[in-house]
N, C-alpha and C positions, 0 to 999 in steps of 0.2 A: 326237617330238618331240613338248612335252606341248601345247604352241600352233596343232599343226596347222590348217589347214583341208580340206577335202573336194576341193579343188581340187587341194592339193600331198601330200592323203595317193593321189590318182586316181594323179598321174603317179608318184610315186612306186611305186603299186602297178603301171603298165604300164611301168618302166623296170627294176625287176627282171627282172617277166613276162617284156621282150624279144622279142618272140615272132619276130625277125628277126637275132635272134642281133648284135647291136651291142656294142662296147665299151661301160662301162656310164656313160664323161664322155660318149657319144654317147648313148646310151639316156634316159640324164636329161633331153637338151631332145626329140630324136627325136619324142617322144609327145604332144607339148604340144597341139599343133594339134586336138587328137585329146577335149583332156581336156575341157571347157566344155562338148562334146555328150553326153560320157555321164552328167557329173556333173545333168545337166538330163533323163535318165532314173533313176535310181538307185531310186527311190522304185517305180519299176515292173520287175518280173521280166522281166515276156517285150520292152517295149519295151527293155530293157539291154541282155537276149540277142540281137534284131534288132543293134544297135548294137554291140556286140563283135564280132557276124559283118560288118557292114558294118567296122567297125574293120580283121579283119582282111584282107576285101576290097581295100581300102582299098593297101591291106601287100601287096597280090598276091601271100597265100597260105593263099585259100582260097577256093573255089570251090565251088559242088556236088558234086566230086566227093570232096574231100576233107570235104566238112561231117558225112558219115556218120561218119566215124573220131576227127575233134574235138568231136561233138556233146555227151558224157559231159563234157571237158575241160572249154566252155565255160556246160556248167549247174555248175560246179562255180567258175569266173571269177565266173558273175555271184551266185554264192554271197557269195563273198570279196568282191566290192565293197562287197556291200550291209550286210554288214557297219561296215566303214569308216566309211560315216554318225554312225555311232554313236559310231565313237570320235571322232569330233572335238569340238573345245572353242570354235571362234570361228568368227564369219562376217567375222571379216578378212585377206584376204588377199596376199597382198607380189609387188610382181614388179617386175620392169627392161622396158622396152621402150626399144628401139635406135634412134634419129629418125638413119634416112637421110643427111636433109638438112641436118644438124648446126646447127638456126637458136641461133644466134643463140650458136656456138660451144658448144652442149649436146650431147654424142654421147648422152649415156643419159640417163631417168628414172625414178627409181624412184616407184613408187605404192600408196600405204594406200586399199586400194577394198574398201569395207563389202557386202559381196555381201547383207545382208540388206534394204540399204534399196539396192542395186546405185548403187551412187555412190564416185566418186572424194572421201574424204576429205583426202588430202593426197600431195605430192608435190616430190620433189627433181629440182631439174636439175641433173648434173654433166659436169664442160668435161670437154675431151678428152685433159690431163692428170690428171683422173681429183679434180679442187676441185669441191667447191659451189658454182656460181655460182645458185641461186636456189630458194627453197624455202615452200612455198604452205601453210596459211595459215599467214603472214607477219611482222608488218607489213613496211614498205620495200620486198614484194616481191609484184611483182603474179604469178597465179596462169596457166598454159597450162590443166589438166587437172582442176581441178577442177568445172568448168562443162558440161565435157560430158557425152551422155547417151549414152556406151560402155557398154557390160556391158563381162565378161570376153573370151567371145565375140567381139565386134567388138574388145579389143585385140588376141589372139591372131593375128583373122585379118589384122589390116592392119601390124602389125611387130612385126621380131621381137621377140620374146618367152623369157623365162629367169623361172621362182618362185621367191623368193627367201623366208629367215628375215624372220620378225617383229624377231628381233635385231639381222640384217645392216640392216634399214632405220632401224632405230635405232639403230645408231652411226654411221650414217652423218648421222642428220637430226639429230644429234646436235655435230658437227662445225658447228665457223664456217665462213658462208664467207667467198669470200676480202677481207679491208676494203676492195684496191684497189677492187673489183665491184662492195661496198654504196657505195662513195662517190662511184664514179664513171657505175654502172649499167651501165658496159659487161660485156657480158655476160649481162643481165638480160634480162628478155623483158618490158619494163615498153611495148612495142611492139604488144602482140594487144592 
């Protein structure tokens, strides 16, 4: 993926490693919650080693007895993960969050996040039927997430979450919202 960001790369790495042996489609989303913590320490090998050890502890597969057996593997994983940062081409991060409350008929949001500026730059609200209900910034629509101060770590902690590609975000962004929604405001988020 030439436009991969570090969050996607680390998530792909963890899913491929899959220390608990899950089916691939589950592994692709199972480790998302650990990604921000690992990304935070990628520049510090000692902190990354501790983070990976903590990751394995949380999965229930690394205690002090087994640590001796996997110490070499963890050092190898630290080296592999630190190389990923050099491969990243962009600071844009694209992800989907699922809205449990389905505010204004929106079941999920696609978010474009600037990891360098630490802010949300674009959002698309998707309805229960998969149609675009709102997007921002876009004339005629109001935003919901653009002014939030959430970090990626907070998005991951607060919502069901998955990384998506830039291409997936752009294909949905380029879809026009339902004209009835745009005219009537039904399903928009203009009351926030």
